[in-house]
C-alpha positions in Angstrom: 148.4 -41.8 -44.1 147.8 -45.1 -41.6 150.4 -45.5 -38.8 152.8 -48.5 -38.7 153.5 -48.6 -35.2 153.0 -51.9 -33.5 151.5 -52.9 -37.0 152.8 -56.9 -37.4 154.7 -57.0 -41.0 155.8 -60.3 -42.8 158.6 -59.7 -45.6 159.0 -62.7 -47.9 162.4 -62.2 -50.1 164.0 -59.8 -47.2 167.6 -61.2 -48.1 167.1 -59.5 -51.6 168.4 -56.1 -52.6 165.2 -53.8 -51.2 165.0 -56.2 -47.9 167.5 -54.5 -45.7 166.4 -50.9 -46.9 162.5 -51.7 -46.3 163.8 -53.3 -42.9 165.3 -49.9 -42.0 161.8 -47.8 -42.8 159.8 -50.2 -41.3 161.8 -50.3 -38.0 161.8 -46.6 -37.7 158.1 -46.6 -38.2 157.7 -48.8 -35.1 156.4 -52.2 -36.6 156.8 -55.6 -35.7 158.8 -57.5 -38.5 159.3 -61.1 -39.5 161.6 -61.8 -42.2 161.8 -64.7 -44.3 164.2 -65.9 -47.0 165.8 -69.2 -48.4 169.3 -67.9 -46.5 169.1 -68.2 -42.8 172.6 -66.5 -42.5 171.6 -63.4 -44.7 168.1 -63.3 -42.6 170.3 -63.4 -39.4 172.5 -60.2 -40.7 169.7 -58.5 -41.3 168.3 -59.3 -38.0 171.5 -57.8 -36.2 170.8 -54.5 -37.7 167.8 -54.1 -36.3 167.7 -56.3 -33.2 164.6 -54.4 -31.3 162.0 -54.2 -34.5 163.0 -57.6 -36.5 160.6 -59.7 -34.2 161.8 -63.3 -35.8 163.7 -64.9 -38.5 161.6 -67.4 -40.8 163.9 -69.3 -43.1 161.4 -70.5 -46.0 161.9 -72.0 -49.6 158.6 -70.8 -50.9 158.9 -73.2 -53.8 157.9 -76.1 -51.2 154.4 -75.7 -50.7 154.7 -77.9 -47.5 157.3 -75.2 -46.0 155.0 -72.5 -46.9 152.1 -74.1 -45.5 154.2 -75.0 -42.3 155.0 -71.6 -41.5 151.9 -70.2 -41.9 150.3 -73.0 -39.5 152.6 -71.5 -36.8 152.3 -67.8 -37.3 149.1 -67.0 -35.6 149.7 -68.9 -32.5 153.3 -68.4 -32.0 153.7 -64.6 -33.3 150.2 -63.3 -33.3 148.1 -61.6 -36.0 149.2 -60.3 -39.2 148.5 -57.0 -40.6 150.7 -56.5 -43.2 152.4 -59.0 -45.8 154.9 -58.2 -48.4 156.4 -60.6 -51.1 159.7 -59.4 -52.6 160.5 -62.8 -53.2 161.4 -63.6 -57.4 163.8 -64.6 -59.7 164.7 -63.5 -63.4 166.2 -65.4 -66.2 166.3 -63.1 -69.8 166.8 -65.3 -72.5 165.6 -65.5 -75.9 163.1 -68.2 -76.3 165.6 -70.4 -78.3 168.0 -70.4 -75.3 165.6 -70.9 -72.9 165.6 -74.2 -71.6 162.2 -75.9 -70.1 163.8 -76.6 -66.9 164.8 -72.5 -66.7 161.0 -72.0 -67.3 159.8 -74.3 -65.1 162.2 -72.7 -61.8 161.2 -69.2 -62.8 157.0 -70.1 -62.6 158.1 -72.3 -59.6 159.3 -69.1 -57.4 157.6 -66.2 -59.2 154.0 -67.8 -60.1 153.7 -70.9 -57.8 155.4 -69.5 -54.5 153.2 -66.4 -54.8 150.2 -68.9 -54.8 151.4 -70.8 -51.9 151.8 -67.8 -49.9 148.3 -66.3 -51.1 146.8 -70.0 -50.4 148.1 -70.3 -47.0 148.2 -67.1 -45.6 144.9 -65.7 -46.7 142.9 -67.5 -44.0 144.9 -65.5 -41.3 143.7 -62.2 -43.1 140.0 -63.8 -43.3 139.7 -64.6 -39.8 140.0 -60.8 -39.2 138.4 -59.6 -42.4 141.3 -56.9 -43.0 144.8 -56.6 -43.6 147.2 -55.6 -46.8 149.0 -58.0 -48.9 151.7 -56.4 -51.2 153.2 -58.0 -54.3 155.8 -57.0 -56.6 155.6 -58.1 -60.3 157.8 -55.4 -61.7 157.0 -53.4 -64.7 157.3 -56.7 -66.9 154.1 -57.9 -65.3 152.2 -55.1 -67.4 154.8 -54.4 -70.3 156.5 -57.5 -72.2 159.9 -57.2 -73.4 162.1 -59.1 -75.9 164.0 -61.7 -74.3 162.1 -62.1 -71.0 159.5 -65.2 -72.1 159.7 -66.7 -68.8 159.8 -63.9 -66.5 156.9 -62.3 -67.9 154.9 -65.3 -67.9 155.3 -65.3 -64.3 154.8 -62.1 -63.8 151.6 -62.1 -65.9 150.6 -65.0 -64.0 151.1 -63.0 -60.5 148.6 -60.0 -62.3 146.0 -62.4 -63.2 145.9 -64.4 -60.1 146.1 -61.4 -58.0 143.1 -59.7 -59.7 140.6 -62.8 -59.4 141.7 -63.1 -56.1 140.5 -59.2 -55.3 136.7 -60.4 -56.7 136.8 -62.8 -54.3 137.7 -60.6 -51.0 136.2 -57.5 -52.3 133.6 -57.5 -49.7 136.1 -57.5 -47.0 138.9 -54.8 -45.8 141.7 -57.0 -47.2 143.7 -55.3 -49.4 146.1 -56.2 -52.2 148.7 -53.7 -53.7 150.7 -54.5 -57.1 153.8 -52.4 -57.1 154.8 -52.4 -60.9 158.9 -51.2 -60.5 161.0 -50.3 -63.6 164.4 -51.6 -63.3 166.0 -51.5 -59.8 169.6 -51.5 -59.2 170.0 -54.6 -57.0 172.1 -57.8 -57.0 169.2 -59.1 -59.0 171.0 -58.3 -62.0 174.5 -59.7 -61.0 173.8 -63.1 -62.8 172.4 -61.7 -66.0 174.0 -62.1 -69.3 172.3 -59.0 -70.7 174.5 -55.7 -70.2 172.0 -52.9 -68.6 172.8 -49.1 -67.6 172.3 -50.0 -63.9 173.4 -46.4 -63.2 170.3 -45.4 -64.7 168.1 -47.4 -62.7 166.0 -47.0 -59.7 168.0 -47.2 -56.3 167.3 -50.2 -54.0 166.4 -47.6 -51.0 164.0 -45.7 -53.3 162.1 -48.5 -54.5 161.8 -49.7 -50.8 160.5 -46.3 -49.9 157.5 -46.6 -52.7 156.7 -50.2 -50.7 157.0 -48.2 -47.3 154.6 -45.7 -48.6 152.2 -48.5 -49.8 152.3 -49.8 -46.3 150.7 -46.5 -45.2 147.9 -45.9 -47.6 144.8 -44.4 -46.2 142.5 -46.5 -44.3 139.4 -45.2 -46.2 140.8 -46.4 -49.7 142.7 -48.9 -51.6 145.7 -48.4 -53.6 145.7 -51.4 -56.1 148.7 -50.4 -57.7 151.7 -48.4 -58.2 154.0 -47.4 -61.2 157.6 -46.4 -60.6 160.2 -46.4 -63.4 163.8 -44.8 -64.2 163.3 -41.4 -66.4 165.2 -43.6 -68.9 162.3 -46.3 -68.8 159.1 -44.6 -69.3 156.9 -46.8 -71.2 153.5 -46.2 -69.3 
């Protein structure tokens, strides 16, 4: 396994349910961590928990391409090179087609697909410059297996997966690696606003999901972990 000590890691969507747990694991591994999200106060709260290892907070709305571009432009000169980029950002709206509005569909696509594209578009040059590094996206299991009532969410996550698979073809002669993590249901605040009822006590715990990402970040230097699937026992579909 590759050591994370002194690695420079940027986490988008760090204020979500898995963010704090992941930062705890990365901090214990000796990594230098930058965290990003829309809520500055939540970012500051996480930084207070790990004042030594959180090197900085970077408020950013990934729906805004200019904001992502500006963040990427200042990252290298101000913060050094980037070894690992982790994208935990995402929103979900679960509704039958007849109840799903065009505005809701567009918003899910804007965050989950376009936001991920902006990140790849503007941060890939940092990895290209060194011809190495690791990028982790979390499409979730609905980026692989469809579910009734998840039209917008599945569309956005399938788009993310297709984009990444195509980009892999462009970088396959480099040492830049991209890993997709297909998580089943994870018990996080993601589900708090959902109208659909789920058995959250049967879901994967947020700290266990974070540990899967932490493991991915240490994949062997001699190989590439293209994807990982982690699901609750009650949701085994693959």
